[in-house]
Structure formats: C-alpha cells, structure tokens
KOLTOR-660469 format. One record per atom (N, C-alpha, C): x, y, z; atom name. Coordinates in Angstrom, 1 decimal. Each point is the difference from the previous one (the first is absolute). Layout:
<sites>
east,north,up,atome
X,Y,Z,CA
...
</sites>
This chain:
<sites>
east,north,up,atome
-36.4,24.7,-39.2,N
-0.6,-0.5,-1.3,CA
-0.6,0.9,-1.0,C
0.4,-0.3,-1.3,N
-0.3,0.9,-1.0,CA
-1.5,-0.3,-0.4,C
-1.0,0.8,-0.1,N
-1.3,-0.2,-0.4,CA
-0.3,0.9,-1.2,C
-1.0,-0.4,-1.0,N
-0.1,0.7,-1.0,CA
-1.7,0.2,0.1,C
-0.4,1.2,-0.6,N
-1.3,0.2,-0.5,CA
-0.1,0.0,-1.5,C
-0.4,-0.9,-0.7,N
0.3,0.1,-1.5,CA
-1.5,-0.1,-0.7,C
-0.1,0.8,-1.0,N
-1.3,-0.2,-0.6,CA
-0.1,-1.0,-1.0,C
-1.3,-0.4,-0.2,N
-0.1,-1.3,-0.7,CA
0.4,-0.2,-1.5,C
0.4,1.6,-0.6,N
0.5,0.2,-1.1,CA
1.8,-0.3,0.0,C
0.4,0.4,1.1,N
1.5,-0.1,0.3,CA
0.4,-1.6,0.4,C
-1.0,-0.6,0.5,N
0.0,-1.4,0.3,CA
0.1,-0.7,-1.1,C
-1.0,0.5,-1.0,N
-0.1,-1.1,-1.3,CA
1.2,0.4,-0.7,C
0.7,1.2,-0.2,N
1.2,0.3,-0.6,CA
1.1,-0.8,0.5,C
0.1,0.1,1.3,N
1.0,-1.3,0.8,CA
0.1,-1.0,-0.7,C
-1.3,-0.7,0.2,N
-0.1,-1.2,-0.5,CA
0.1,-0.5,-1.3,C
-0.2,1.4,-1.0,N
0.1,-0.5,-1.5,CA
1.7,0.0,-0.1,C
0.7,0.9,0.8,N
1.5,0.1,-0.5,CA
0.6,-1.3,0.7,C
-0.6,-0.5,1.3,N
0.6,-1.4,0.6,CA
0.1,-1.2,-1.0,C
-0.8,0.1,-1.1,N
0.0,-1.1,-0.9,CA
0.6,0.6,-1.3,C
-0.2,1.2,-0.7,N
0.4,0.4,-1.0,CA
1.1,0.9,-0.3,C
0.7,0.4,0.8,N
0.9,0.9,-0.1,CA
1.1,-0.8,-0.5,C
1.0,0.7,-1.0,N
1.0,-0.9,-0.5,CA
1.1,-0.1,0.9,C
0.3,0.8,0.9,N
1.1,-0.3,1.1,CA
-0.4,-0.9,1.2,C
0.8,-0.9,0.3,N
-0.6,-1.2,1.0,CA
0.1,0.9,1.4,C
1.0,0.8,0.2,N
0.3,0.7,1.2,CA
-1.3,0.9,0.1,C
-0.5,0.5,-0.5,N
-1.2,1.0,0.0,CA
-1.3,-1.0,0.4,C
0.0,-1.0,-0.9,N
-1.0,-1.2,0.5,CA
-0.1,-0.5,1.4,C
1.3,-0.1,0.4,N
0.2,-0.4,1.3,CA
-0.4,1.0,1.1,C
0.5,1.4,-0.3,N
-0.4,1.1,0.9,CA
-1.5,0.3,0.0,C
-0.6,-0.2,-1.1,N
-1.5,0.0,-0.2,CA
-0.7,-0.9,0.9,C
0.4,-1.4,-0.1,N
-0.5,-1.2,0.8,CA
0.1,0.4,1.5,C
1.1,0.5,0.4,N
0.4,0.2,1.6,CA
-1.0,1.1,0.5,C
-0.1,1.1,-0.8,N
-1.1,0.9,0.6,CA
-1.4,-0.5,-0.1,C
-0.5,-0.8,-1.0,N
-1.2,-0.5,0.0,CA
-0.1,-0.7,1.1,C
0.9,-1.0,0.5,N
0.0,-1.0,1.3,CA
-0.3,1.0,1.1,C
0.6,1.2,0.0,N
-0.1,0.6,1.2,CA
-1.6,0.5,0.1,C
-0.2,0.4,-1.2,N
-1.3,0.9,0.0,CA
-1.1,-1.1,0.4,C
0.3,-1.3,-0.4,N
-1.2,-1.0,0.5,CA
0.3,-0.5,1.4,C
0.7,0.7,0.7,N
0.3,-0.3,1.5,CA
1.1,-1.0,0.5,C
0.8,-0.2,-0.8,N
1.1,-0.8,0.6,CA
1.1,0.7,0.4,C
0.7,-0.6,1.2,N
0.9,0.4,0.4,CA
1.2,0.1,-0.7,C
1.3,0.5,0.5,N
1.2,0.3,-0.6,CA
0.4,-1.7,0.1,C
0.0,-0.8,1.0,N
0.3,-1.3,0.3,CA
-0.6,-1.0,-0.8,C
-1.3,0.5,-0.2,N
-0.9,-1.0,-0.7,CA
0.7,0.3,-1.4,C
0.2,1.2,-0.7,N
0.2,0.2,-1.3,CA
1.5,-0.8,-0.2,C
0.6,0.2,1.1,N
1.4,-1.0,-0.3,CA
-0.2,-1.1,-0.2,C
-0.9,-0.6,0.8,N
-0.3,-1.6,-0.3,CA
-0.4,-0.4,-1.2,C
-1.2,1.0,-0.5,N
-0.3,-0.3,-1.4,CA
0.8,0.0,-0.8,C
0.8,1.2,-0.1,N
0.8,0.3,-1.1,CA
1.3,-0.4,-0.2,C
0.4,-0.2,1.3,N
1.6,-0.5,0.1,CA
0.9,1.3,0.0,C
-0.7,1.2,-0.1,N
0.9,1.2,-0.1,CA
0.4,0.6,1.6,C
1.1,0.7,0.0,N
0.4,0.5,1.3,CA
-1.0,0.9,0.3,C
0.0,0.0,1.6,N
-0.8,1.2,0.5,CA
0.7,1.4,-0.1,C
1.2,-0.3,-0.2,N
0.4,1.7,-0.6,CA
-0.5,0.6,-1.4,C
0.2,-1.3,-0.8,N
-0.6,0.3,-1.2,CA
-1.5,0.3,-0.3,C
-0.8,-0.4,0.9,N
-1.3,0.0,0.3,CA
-0.2,1.7,0.2,C
0.7,0.1,1.2,N
-0.3,1.5,0.4,CA
0.4,0.9,-1.1,C
1.3,-0.4,-0.5,N
0.2,1.0,-1.1,CA
-0.8,0.3,-0.9,C
-0.9,-1.1,-0.6,N
-0.9,0.1,-0.9,CA
-1.1,0.9,0.5,C
-0.5,-0.2,1.2,N
-1.0,0.5,0.5,CA
0.2,1.7,0.2,C
1.3,0.3,0.5,N
0.5,1.4,0.1,CA
-0.3,0.7,-1.4,C
0.5,-0.9,-1.0,N
0.1,0.7,-1.3,CA
-1.6,0.4,-0.5,C
-0.8,-0.9,0.1,N
-1.6,-0.1,-0.4,CA
-0.5,1.6,1.2,C
0.6,0.0,1.3,N
-0.5,0.9,0.7,CA
0.2,1.1,-0.6,C
1.3,0.4,-0.2,N
0.8,1.2,-0.6,CA
-0.4,0.5,-1.3,C
-0.3,-1.0,-1.0,N
-0.4,0.5,-1.3,CA
-0.9,-0.8,-0.9,C
-0.9,-0.8,1.1,N
-1.0,-0.8,-0.8,CA
0.5,-1.0,-1.2,C
-0.8,-0.3,-0.8,N
0.2,-1.1,-1.1,CA
1.1,0.6,-0.9,C
0.0,1.0,-0.2,N
1.5,0.7,-1.1,CA
1.1,-0.3,0.8,C
0.1,0.3,1.4,N
1.4,-0.6,0.7,CA
0.4,-1.1,-0.1,C
-1.3,-1.1,0.0,N
0.3,-1.6,-0.1,CA
0.4,-0.2,-1.4,C
-0.4,0.8,-1.1,N
0.3,-0.2,-1.2,CA
1.4,0.3,-0.6,C
0.5,1.0,0.9,N
1.2,0.5,-0.3,CA
1.2,-0.9,0.4,C
0.3,-0.9,-1.0,N
1.2,-0.7,0.6,CA
1.2,0.3,-1.0,C
0.7,0.2,0.5,N
1.5,0.1,-0.8,CA
1.3,-0.7,0.6,C
0.1,-1.0,-0.8,N
1.0,-1.0,0.8,CA
1.5,1.0,-0.2,C
0.8,-0.4,0.8,N
1.7,0.5,0.0,CA
0.5,-0.6,-1.3,C
0.6,0.9,-0.6,N
0.7,-0.5,-1.1,CA
1.4,1.0,-0.1,C
1.1,-0.7,0.5,N
1.2,0.6,0.1,CA
0.5,0.6,-1.4,C
0.8,1.2,-0.1,N
0.4,0.5,-1.2,CA
1.3,-0.1,0.2,C
0.4,-0.5,-1.2,N
1.8,-0.1,0.0,CA
0.5,1.6,-0.4,C
1.2,0.0,0.6,N
0.5,1.4,-0.3,CA
0.4,0.3,-1.4,C
0.3,-1.1,-0.7,N
0.3,0.0,-1.5,CA
-1.1,0.6,-0.7,C
-1.3,0.1,0.4,N
-1.0,0.3,-0.6,CA
0.1,1.6,-0.2,C
0.7,0.6,0.9,N
0.3,1.6,-0.3,CA
0.8,0.2,-1.2,C
0.6,-1.1,-0.5,N
1.2,0.3,-0.9,CA
-0.4,-0.7,-1.3,C
-1.3,-0.6,0.0,N
-0.4,-0.8,-1.0,CA
0.4,0.5,-1.6,C
-0.3,1.4,-0.3,N
0.0,0.3,-1.4,CA
1.5,0.3,-0.2,C
0.8,0.4,0.9,N
1.5,0.0,-0.3,CA
0.5,-1.5,-0.5,C
-0.4,-0.8,1.1,N
0.5,-1.6,-0.3,CA
-0.6,-0.5,-1.5,C
-1.3,0.1,0.0,N
-0.4,-0.5,-1.1,CA
0.5,0.6,-1.3,C
0.3,1.4,-0.1,N
0.7,0.5,-1.2,CA
1.5,-0.5,0.0,C
0.7,0.0,0.9,N
1.2,-0.8,0.0,CA
0.1,-1.1,-0.5,C
-1.0,-1.0,0.2,N
-0.3,-1.5,-0.4,CA
-0.3,0.2,-1.4,C
-0.7,0.6,-0.5,N
-0.5,0.1,-1.1,CA
1.2,0.5,-1.2,C
0.5,1.1,0.5,N
1.3,0.2,-0.6,CA
0.9,-1.0,-0.3,C
0.5,-0.4,1.0,N
1.1,-1.0,0.1,CA
-0.6,-1.3,1.0,C
-0.6,-1.0,-0.7,N
-0.5,-1.3,1.0,CA
1.2,-0.6,0.6,C
-0.1,-0.1,1.4,N
0.8,-0.7,0.5,CA
0.4,-1.5,-0.4,C
1.0,-0.5,0.2,N
0.4,-1.4,-0.4,CA
-0.1,-1.1,0.9,C
-0.3,0.5,1.4,N
-0.1,-1.0,1.0,CA
-0.8,0.9,1.1,C
-0.3,-0.9,1.4,N
-0.7,0.6,0.8,CA
0.9,0.6,1.1,C
1.5,-0.5,-0.2,N
1.0,0.8,0.7,CA
0.3,1.4,-0.5,C
0.0,0.0,-1.4,N
0.2,1.2,-0.7,CA
-1.3,1.0,0.3,C
-1.0,-0.5,0.0,N
-1.4,0.9,0.1,CA
0.3,0.5,1.5,C
0.4,-0.9,1.1,N
0.2,0.5,1.1,CA
0.9,1.2,0.2,C
1.2,-0.2,-0.5,N
1.1,1.4,-0.1,CA
-0.7,0.9,-0.5,C
-0.4,-0.1,-1.2,N
-0.5,1.2,-0.7,CA
-1.4,0.5,0.8,C
-0.6,-0.6,0.7,N
-1.0,1.0,1.1,CA
0.9,0.5,0.8,C
0.9,-0.6,0.7,N
0.5,0.5,1.2,CA
0.6,1.2,-0.7,C
0.7,0.0,-0.9,N
0.7,1.3,-0.8,CA
-1.0,1.1,-0.1,C
-1.2,-0.3,-0.4,N
-0.9,1.0,-0.4,CA
-0.8,0.5,1.0,C
0.0,-0.7,1.1,N
-1.1,0.4,1.4,CA
0.7,-0.2,1.2,C
1.4,-0.8,0.0,N
0.6,0.0,1.4,CA
-0.7,-1.0,0.7,C
-1.2,-0.9,-0.3,N
-0.4,-0.9,0.7,CA
0.2,-1.4,-0.3,C
0.8,-0.6,0.9,N
0.4,-1.6,-0.3,CA
-1.2,-1.0,0.4,C
-0.2,-0.9,-0.9,N
-1.2,-1.1,0.3,CA
0.8,-1.1,-0.6,C
-0.5,-1.2,0.9,N
0.5,-1.5,-0.3,CA
-0.5,-0.2,-1.6,C
0.4,-1.1,-0.4,N
-0.1,-0.7,-1.3,CA
-1.4,-0.1,-0.4,C
-0.7,-0.8,0.9,N
-1.4,-0.4,0.0,CA
-0.9,1.4,0.0,C
0.5,0.8,0.8,N
-1.0,1.6,0.0,CA
0.2,0.7,-1.3,C
1.2,0.1,-0.5,N
0.2,0.3,-1.3,CA
-0.7,-0.6,-1.3,C
-0.1,-1.5,0.1,N
-0.8,-0.6,-1.0,CA
-1.5,0.3,0.1,C
-0.3,-0.1,1.4,N
-1.4,0.5,0.0,CA
-0.7,1.4,-0.4,C
1.1,0.8,0.3,N
-0.3,1.6,-0.6,CA
0.0,0.1,-1.4,C
1.1,-0.9,-0.4,N
0.2,0.3,-1.6,CA
-1.4,-0.7,-0.9,C
-0.3,-1.1,0.7,N
-1.1,-0.8,-0.5,CA
-1.4,1.0,-0.1,C
0.0,1.1,1.3,N
-1.4,0.6,0.1,CA
0.3,1.1,-1.1,C
1.2,0.4,-0.3,N
0.0,0.8,-1.1,CA
0.0,-0.4,-1.4,C
-0.6,-1.3,-0.1,N
-0.3,-0.6,-1.3,CA
1.0,-0.7,-0.8,C
1.2,0.1,0.6,N
1.2,-0.7,-0.6,CA
0.1,-1.4,0.4,C
1.0,-0.6,-0.6,N
0.3,-1.5,0.4,CA
1.5,-0.2,-0.4,C
0.5,-1.0,0.8,N
1.4,-0.4,-0.3,CA
-0.1,-1.3,-0.9,C
0.8,0.1,-1.1,N
-0.1,-1.1,-0.8,CA
1.5,-0.8,-0.1,C
-0.1,-1.2,0.2,N
1.0,-1.0,-0.1,CA
0.5,0.0,-1.3,C
1.4,0.0,-0.1,N
0.9,-0.1,-1.2,CA
0.5,-1.2,-0.2,C
0.5,-0.3,-0.9,N
0.7,-1.4,-0.3,CA
0.6,0.2,-1.2,C
1.3,-1.0,-0.5,N
0.7,0.1,-1.0,CA
-0.3,-0.4,-1.2,C
0.2,0.6,-1.0,N
-0.5,-0.5,-1.2,CA
1.0,-0.8,-1.0,C
</sites>
C-alpha cells in the first residue's frame, strides 16, 4: 500500500487543483491522491470514484515519483499522420494547381509522397490544409 507524508501546503495545492485545473484527467488524479491521503484504501477509492484499481495505483505512483507536477503533466496520445511530414510539398502543389476532386488529390499525393490513403483520409487532410472541395454544376 502506497502511503504519503504530505505538508499542509501540498495538500492545499492538491485540493485546489482537484477543483480548478482545466484538465479533467488531472482533477481525477488529484482526487485520487487526496482520498489516499485521507486514509482510504484502493478498494474504497474504487468504490467511491468508480475508477479501476490499476488506474488508482497509477495515479498514486505518479504522485510518488514526481509530486503534484507529475499529476499535472497530462499529454494525451495524438497520432501523427505520415502526410504531415510532406505537408509543405503537398500544400504548395495544391496551391499552384488545385485538384478537381478527392480522387485527383489522392493520386497527386501518391505521386508526390508515395503514400496512398483512402478518399475519406484525403478529404480530412485537405481540410486540415485549409482547403475545401467545391461542388460544380452546369451553367
């Protein structure tokens, strides 16, 4: 069982972050540590908060290793597209000669980078570039 010796200042800081931190994950981490400091067991914290015992232990280990700063350091996983490495090349090509369709955009991206993506992925990437496809009609 992980036990902590926490000063009153640190306890007040954890309690403040528990309510006022902008990231809800950090708020949950602070609440977990605060409950442990108050003397609750992992099982009791699980019953009160509904968090997994493994998650509770993870939060406690984070605090044990790095204090409040470790609890506040939350960086969610954000996958990075392989196309982001070629963003400038693709963007320049599309600005010089905009593609007429998603299919054409996909083919040009493949020619420039050698990376093939589905139509929906191409559409998302092109929108992230700040471009949009326009529907055409007869005049």
